C-alpha positions as CSV (number, residue, x, y, z in Angstrom):
1,X,27.5,31.0,294.3
2,X,24.1,31.3,292.7
3,X,24.9,35.0,291.8
4,X,28.2,33.7,290.0
5,X,25.9,31.1,287.8
6,X,23.3,33.8,287.1
7,X,25.8,36.2,285.8
8,X,27.5,33.5,284.0
9,X,24.1,32.5,282.5
10,X,23.4,36.2,281.4
11,X,27.1,36.5,279.7
12,X,26.4,33.0,277.8
13,X,23.0,34.4,276.7
14,X,24.7,37.5,275.1
15,X,27.2,35.6,273.3
16,X,24.5,33.1,271.7
17,X,22.6,36.0,270.9
18,X,25.3,38.0,269.1
19,X,26.5,34.7,267.4
20,X,22.9,33.9,266.3
21,X,22.7,37.5,264.8
22,X,26.1,37.0,262.7
23,X,25.3,33.6,261.7
24,X,22.5,34.3,258.8
25,X,20.2,31.7,260.7
26,X,16.9,32.2,261.6
27,X,16.1,32.0,265.4
28,X,14.7,28.6,265.1
29,X,17.5,27.1,263.2
30,X,20.2,28.5,265.4
31,X,18.4,27.0,268.3
32,X,17.9,23.8,266.7
33,X,21.7,23.3,265.7
34,X,23.0,24.5,269.1
35,X,20.0,22.5,271.2
36,X,18.6,25.5,272.9
37,X,15.3,26.1,273.7
38,X,13.5,28.7,271.2
39,X,11.3,30.2,273.7
40,X,14.0,30.8,276.1
41,X,16.3,32.1,273.7
42,X,13.7,34.8,272.4
43,X,12.9,35.7,275.9
44,X,16.7,36.3,276.7
45,X,17.0,38.1,273.2
46,X,14.1,40.3,273.8
47,X,15.1,41.3,277.6
48,X,18.6,42.2,276.0
49,X,17.0,44.3,273.4
50,X,14.6,46.0,275.8
51,X,17.8,47.3,277.9
52,X,19.5,48.4,275.0
53,X,16.2,50.2,273.7
54,X,16.1,51.9,277.3
55,X,19.3,53.4,277.1
56,X,18.9,54.9,273.8
57,X,15.7,56.0,272.8
58,X,14.9,55.2,269.1
59,X,14.3,58.4,266.9
60,X,12.6,58.8,263.6
61,X,15.1,60.5,260.6
62,X,13.8,62.8,258.0
63,X,13.8,61.3,254.5
64,X,13.6,63.1,251.2
65,X,11.8,61.8,248.3
66,X,13.0,63.1,245.0
67,X,10.6,62.6,242.1
68,X,7.2,63.3,241.6
69,X,5.9,59.9,241.4
70,X,6.2,57.7,244.4
71,X,5.8,53.8,243.7
72,X,6.2,50.7,245.8
73,X,6.9,50.2,249.5
74,X,8.9,51.6,252.3
75,X,11.1,48.8,253.9
76,X,12.6,49.0,257.4
77,X,15.0,46.7,259.2
78,X,14.6,47.3,262.9
79,X,17.3,47.1,265.5
80,X,15.4,44.1,267.1
81,X,15.7,42.3,264.0
82,X,12.4,42.9,262.6
83,X,11.5,43.6,259.0
84,X,8.7,45.2,257.5
85,X,7.4,46.9,254.8
86,X,4.7,49.7,254.3
87,X,2.8,51.3,251.3
88,X,4.2,54.8,250.3
89,X,0.7,55.9,250.7
90,X,0.8,55.6,254.3
91,X,0.7,58.7,256.7
92,X,4.2,59.6,258.2
93,X,2.4,59.4,261.5
94,X,0.9,56.3,261.1
95,X,4.5,54.7,260.0
96,X,6.1,56.5,263.1
97,X,3.4,54.9,265.7
98,X,3.8,51.5,264.4
99,X,7.6,51.6,264.2
100,X,7.7,52.9,268.0
101,X,5.4,49.9,268.9
102,X,7.6,47.3,266.9
103,X,10.8,48.8,268.7
104,X,9.1,48.0,272.0
105,X,9.0,44.2,271.3
């Protein structure tokens, strides 16, 4: 009996995570509206993302920059929902290491 409730609980979290991602709401806002505990939501979301990350290993894709002058930042949106930006002057290997660490969350 406990296995059925655990399986149902996992399915419910997957549905809730998908609903939050499609809602446009922050995790905190979504949890407040649904009466969910934010820390539990984050735990299940991270667990779910880690399982996906283990199945498909992330890879860096080459980027071609056209033009002689580069200004601004490199902006990245990661599959785990994290968004960040780096100065263009940062070395590609440094960016790769930072993204790999961020994807592990």
